[in-house]
C-alpha positions in Angstrom: 73.8 84.1 79.9 77.5 82.9 79.3 77.6 79.1 80.3 80.8 78.0 78.4 83.4 78.5 81.4 85.1 75.4 80.6 85.3 75.5 76.9 88.2 78.0 76.8 91.9 77.6 77.2 92.4 81.4 78.5 92.0 81.2 82.1 91.3 85.1 82.2 87.9 84.0 80.2 87.4 81.0 82.5 87.3 83.3 85.2 85.5 85.9 83.4 82.8 83.6 82.8 82.5 82.1 86.4 81.9 85.5 87.5 79.2 86.2 84.9 77.3 83.1 85.7 77.5 83.7 89.5 76.3 87.1 88.7 73.3 85.7 86.5 72.6 83.0 89.0 72.2 85.4 92.1 70.4 88.6 90.1 67.9 89.0 92.6 70.0 89.3 95.5 72.5 91.5 93.7 69.5 93.8 92.4 68.3 94.1 95.9 71.8 95.2 97.3 72.6 97.6 94.6 69.0 99.0 94.9 69.9 99.5 98.9 73.2 101.0 98.2 72.6 103.4 95.4 69.1 104.3 96.0 67.5 103.3 93.0 64.4 101.4 92.1 64.9 97.3 92.2 64.1 97.5 88.3 67.1 99.8 87.8 69.3 98.1 89.7 68.0 94.5 87.9 68.3 96.3 84.5 72.0 97.3 85.0 72.9 93.6 86.1 71.2 92.0 83.2 72.9 94.7 80.9 76.1 93.3 82.4 75.6 89.8 82.3 73.7 89.6 78.9 74.9 92.4 76.8 78.2 93.0 77.8 79.4 89.7 79.2 78.9 88.0 75.7 80.8 90.7 74.0 83.5 90.7 76.6 83.8 86.8 76.0 84.1 87.4 72.4 86.7 89.8 72.4 90.4 88.5 72.0 93.0 89.1 74.7 95.0 92.2 73.5 98.7 90.5 73.9 100.3 87.3 73.0 103.1 86.2 75.1 105.9 86.5 72.2 104.5 90.4 72.1 105.4 91.0 75.9 108.7 93.0 76.0 110.6 92.3 78.9 111.7 95.3 81.3 115.0 96.8 80.7 117.1 98.3 83.6 118.9 100.9 82.5 122.2 102.0 84.9 123.6 105.6 84.8 127.1 106.2 85.4 128.4 109.5 86.5 131.8 110.5 86.5 133.2 113.4 88.2 134.4 116.5 86.3 137.8 116.8 87.0 139.5 120.2 86.4 142.5 118.9 84.5 140.2 117.1 82.0 138.3 120.2 81.6 141.4 122.3 81.0 142.4 119.9 78.3 139.5 119.6 76.5 138.6 123.7 76.6 135.5 123.2 79.0 135.0 126.0 81.5 135.7 125.0 85.0 
């Protein structure tokens, strides 16, 4: 169970913790739906939900975000300018026309 939803300053972690807590609260309903949708036994569906909320959830909560604000690079716009090739310029530079 991942309960410390408000104990973090990262909004993504708070959202993830809230989602995992809701999934843990409604495990019976979710496992019934998962069982009906995927055609698996209810025990298998329950196992998948428990795996997510009790094994992967805490591991995800311990992970640090993969970027910091100063690591984000701005998107640069590049503009290409095309100049027409004039026959007189080609003749002066020796380029074929």
